[in-house]
N, C-alpha and C positions, 0 to 999 in steps of 0.2 A: 504493499500499498505507501509505503513512505516514495515510490519510484512514480509513484502517480502524480501525473499531470493535475494541476487546478483547473485549466482551458485552454481547450485545444482550438484556435482559430475566436471565435466570437463563444462558445460553446462551452458552457460549465460540464466539466467534468462529475459525476457522481460514485462509479461503482466500476468494477471490473465485472465484465460480464463473461467473458471465456477469452481464453489462447487459441491459436490455431499456425499453422505454418507459417499464415504470411504475415503472423503478426498481433496485435490484443483488439478486443472490441470491449468499449467504456459506453455504459450509460452516460447518458448525457441530457442536458438541459439547454434548448433553446429559449434565450431571453425575450427576444424580438417576438417572436410567433407564441410563446408559454408551451412548451410542448417537450414532452419527452421524446429523445433523440435517442441511436445508435451509432458510434464511432466506429471505426475500423481506422486502425494505426498500423503502419508498418514500421516495424521497428530499424534499428541500424542495422542488426546483426542479420534481419532478413533481405535487404537490399545488399546483393551481389555487385558485383564487377561491370557485369552485362546488364546491370538494371532490369532485371526482371520484373519483383515485387512492383517497380515502378508501373512499369508496360501492363503490368496483371491490373494494377487500381485503377489507372488511364484506361483502358478497356473496359473495366466493368461497370465505371463510371458513365463512360459514353454510351453502352449496351443499356443498361440499364436502366440508363437516367433520358430515354429517351422513351420506354414504354410505364404508359397512363393505366395498370390494369389493377382489379384490386385482389386475383391473385398471383400480383408481380410484389416482390417487396423494393419498396420506393426508394429510390435514393436522391435526395432532396441538394445535395453537395458536395466538393470533393476540391481539395489544395492539398496546400504544404505546410507543414508547419516544423520550422528549424530543419529542412531540407527531409523530412517522413512526410511519405505521401500521405492523407488521410482521405478517408470516405463517410458523409453524415446518411444515414439511413434513415429509414421508419423503426421505430422500436415495438417490438411486438410482447407487451405485459404478460409475462406467466407462459410465453408461450417453447415449445421444444421443438424438434425434429422431429422424422419419421422415423430416423434412427430407432429412438425409442421404443418403436412400436412394430419392430421387423423379428425378434425373438419371439417364440413359439409359446412363452409364458406372457408376453407383454402384447401380444394379436389386438386387434380392434375387431369391433364387431362385420360382419363381411359388409353390412350396407353402410356403412360408417366407412369401408376403404374404397367402396365403390364411388361416393360423394367425395373424398379425398382425390382420388386416379380422377375425375371427372373436371374438378376443378383446375389440376396439372395441366390436362389437357385440354383447358378454355386458356388459362396463360401460356403455354405452348404454341396454341393454334393465331394468339393474338402477337402472341413475338415473334412469329416466323412471318406472317402478314406484314410485319412491319420491318421486316429486313433483320431479323436477330436468329442466329442460332444459338443456343445453349453452351452442348458441346460435354458438356457434364451432369447430367442429371441422375440425380444419387439420394438417397435419405435424408444425408446431412445436408441436402443444398433445396430440400423442401419443408419451412416452417407450417407448424401447426399452431393458432393461436387458442385459446381458454374455449373458445365460440366451435371449433371445430372447423375453423375458416384457415386454408393452405395457403400459403404464402411462396410461391420460388424467389428463390434468391442465389450469390455468390454467381455472378455473370462475369467472372474475372477471365474466363476463357471463352468467351462465346466471340461467335466470328457475326460482324453485320455485312450483310449481302451488300454486293453494290461496291463492297473499299475495295479499292485497286492493292491496296500495301499489303502483307501477312502482315496480320497483327498478334499472334503468339505463335511461334515456332517451336513444335516438338512438345505441345501440349497436347491431347487429347480426348481427355477422362478421367475418369475411375476405371481402371480395369475388369474391375467385378459387373460394371454397369454399362461397357463400351459396347457399340455394336459393330455389328461383321465387317463393315466398311470404316469403322476406326481402326480395329484390331489389325485391318491389313492397311493401316496407311492411306486408304484410298478417300476418294470426293463423299463428302458427307451433304447430307441433305437434310430438310425437315425429319424426315423420314426415321432419320440417324435418333436425336432424341425422344423419337417415340418408342422405338427400340428400348432406348435405355429408362423410360418411362414403365413401359412392360416388365422390365427387370424390377423394378421397383417394387411392380404390381403383384407382381409372383411373390417376393421376399415377404408385402405384408400379409400375402394370406398363408403360406405357408410355413415362413419363420427362418427359411433358408434361402439363399441366392438361387437363382435357375442354373448359373454355372458356375461351379466353384471346381479348382484344383493346386496341385500343392504347388507350382511352382505358374511363370507366368507363359513358358511354352503352353504349357497343357490346356490353361486358360482359355487363353487365344482357339489351341484347336476344337476347343468345345463351344465355344462361342461362333465360331465360322462354319463347325460342323455336325455339331451334336445337338440333335432338339433336346430341350429340358424334359425331367420326367414329369408325367400329366400330375396333377392335380386333381382331376377325379379318382374316386376311389380312398387318395387318403385324408381327404380335408371332406369331410361330411357336407361340411356347407356352401361348396364350388357348387351350383348348378352346371350342366352340361352347356347351356349357355354363356354365362360367365366362362368357362375357361375357353370357349374359342375366342373370346375377348381378346384374353390373353396372349393365348395361342398367335392368334394374328399379329398382335403387338410384336409379336418374338419371330415372325418369320424372317427367315434370312434372303426371301428372294423379295426384291425392292417390289416385284409386282404382285404380291400380295399382300407385304404389309400395307396398313392402315398410311395413307396420304398425308390427313391431313388429323389433327387432332380435331376439328369439327365432327369427324367422322368416327373418332370414337367416343365425344360426346356422344351423338345421336345413338348409338348402340347400347350405350352404359342407359340414358333415358330411355330406351323401347324395354329393356333389364328392367328398371326401377321404376317403368312406371306405372304398377300396379300399387306399389309403395306407395309413391311420389302422390300418386291420385286417391289415396285410402278415404278421406273422407267424401268424393262423392259415392261412393257405396253405404256409408251409414244410412240409415233408413232417418225418414222426415224427425221421429221423434229424437230420435238419437242428438241430430243437429240440433234440434229444438232446445235438447237438455245443453249440448255447447252454449251454444247463444244464450243463455238466460244467465250463465255465469258473467258475461263480457259487459264492459262498462259502458259500453257506447250504447249498450240496446238494453240497461236495468230499470227500462221506465216501460217499457212496450210491454203492451198485452198480449195473449196466445191468440186474437185475432192477425194484430199486429206484426206477429212473427209468422205467424204463417202469408200472409203476403209477401214478407222481406223471402223466405224460405222459395217463392215459386218463382222470384228470377235472378236469386243468387246464383254464381258458381263457386265451390268448394276447390282449393285446387292445397298440395305439397310443394311447398320449394325449399330445394338443399340450399346449406351455409353456402356462404358467398354467392349465391345466384342473385341475379339481378330481377327485380321485381317490374319497376320502369325506369325508365330512362330522362334526361334532361332532352328537351326540343320531345319528348315524344306528344303526338296529338289525339290519344284516345280521351274519352272521359269515362272515367269510373272510378269508385272509391275501393275500398280495402279496410276490413277490418282483423285484425290479428284475431285468429282463433286460440291459437298455439303457439309460440316461439315470441320471436323479435327482432325487430328491424332497425337498420341504420339509415340516416338520412342526409345525401353528399350534394353541397355547392358547388361549382367546381372542382371536385375532387376534395373538397376540406367538408368533414363531418360534422352535419352542422347539429344535430341530435340524435337519439334512439326512442323507439320507440318499444313500447312489449306489449303484453297482451291484454285483450279488450279496448286497443285504441287503435285510431284510424288515419289513415293518411289517403293521399291524394283527392282529399274533399272538393279544394279550393278549384281544380280541372275539371271536378265533376257537376260543381256549383254554377261553372262560368268557360265559356267556351275561351281556349287559349294552349300554348301547349306545356308540357312540362316544364317546371322552373328548378327541377331539383331532382338529384339519382337518387332512387332505395333500393336496397339490397338486403337480404335475409343475412342477419347476424348468427344464426343458426338453424338449422331446418325448423321450418316454419309452417304451419298449416294458417292459410286465408283466406276470407270470406267476400269475392269479388263482386261487385252490382256495376254493371255499365249501362243498365235503361234508365232513362231519364223518370225520377220519381213521381214527378206530374203525370206520365203516363200510364202509370200501375198502382200506387198508393192511392188508399183512400184520405179524404180529409184529414179524420185523425190521426193518420198512419203518416201523412204528410207534413203535421204540426210536430208529432213524433220527431223523425228524421230532422226538422229543420231547429227542434231543438237541440237535438242532439250536435248537429252540424256547430251551431251557435256556440255550446258549451264547449267543443273541440277546438272553438279558434280564438275564444279568448281563453283557455289554457295554454295553448298555442304563445298568445302574445305576454301573457305574464310571464312564462318562462326566456322570453327572448328578451322583453323588459329587463328581469331579473340579471339577467349576462351581460346585456349591454351594461349596465350598470352597475356592474363588480368589473368593466373590462375598462370604464373610464375613471376608475377610482385611483 
């Protein structure tokens, strides 16, 4: 602790979060924006004569810094302090990495693994569409927040497509998770990242990596020419449909492997379809019982509940999934039946909403595009209403909805005023 700096750049240093091959990561505080941050600092010992550490830092800042996605760890700033490169990143409170969930005694439920891999595939699809190959997908480079949201990080050896110069020479990812193309030192594509994601997927389900050997030569042989042991039969919760997704990610033949993260997401969504939309299968009495406990509907009568049920749709959202984005033109409002949501404006988190609260009421009541982005903080069930209540609701029900909207808007104004007053002190 005696060697811990008090400040790095404008950032106050609070504690050490961890040490790695490239240096040390501190927990810090940005006094200007008033938010916690993580600061990665390359120590003098890791800066060799060839400047590899500095190039890795610059590369990560340039690659990850151009990405703005809920499942990519944000990079806020990069610079140097007394000749040491540093990078300021999003701080994940209480988060760990997938490395902690790859041992057989610490495996996560299959549905949660599917949700995490879907989020990582979403992040890779976004990165690839923005010209960035990660090249080092492994459990230690995917963080998991307390709410179960995956965050892809460590773009140190990423390659930006379209950049003429070779950014990092001789670095091709972690051997246990490398693709056959990487093992052969051949040209890599987005499909290489997807193969590595498949290796992470396999390990999170089985508790062992798909390819393992005592030496690097034996490992390369398996990655390039051998199929992993099937999960069917050894893992009772792994269905044939699930195994087919894992197997397709790990295809040696690029023609048979998934081409995009979007394709992976589509197949996972199909597999999770029944679970993600379980509320649709609830009976009317079950939905009625759930709605009665929600604050938004607290004063509704049984007949008014039935009116709402006729026009409402129910859906299950995975942690990190976008409910709606800024600029969307739909007119609908949502009530949180289970879970929690985050509201963001220009990528800045404005507030969090919990069970029983509504969101989207402003655009529902008045025409105009969405002025905020809303994401699921954790797996959530939402009640969605998109028909104008003047078309379907009786006069008493219209009055009840108007009062509920009024209460919600007043509460939002009260919270906003309080936060503004606090900020101005």
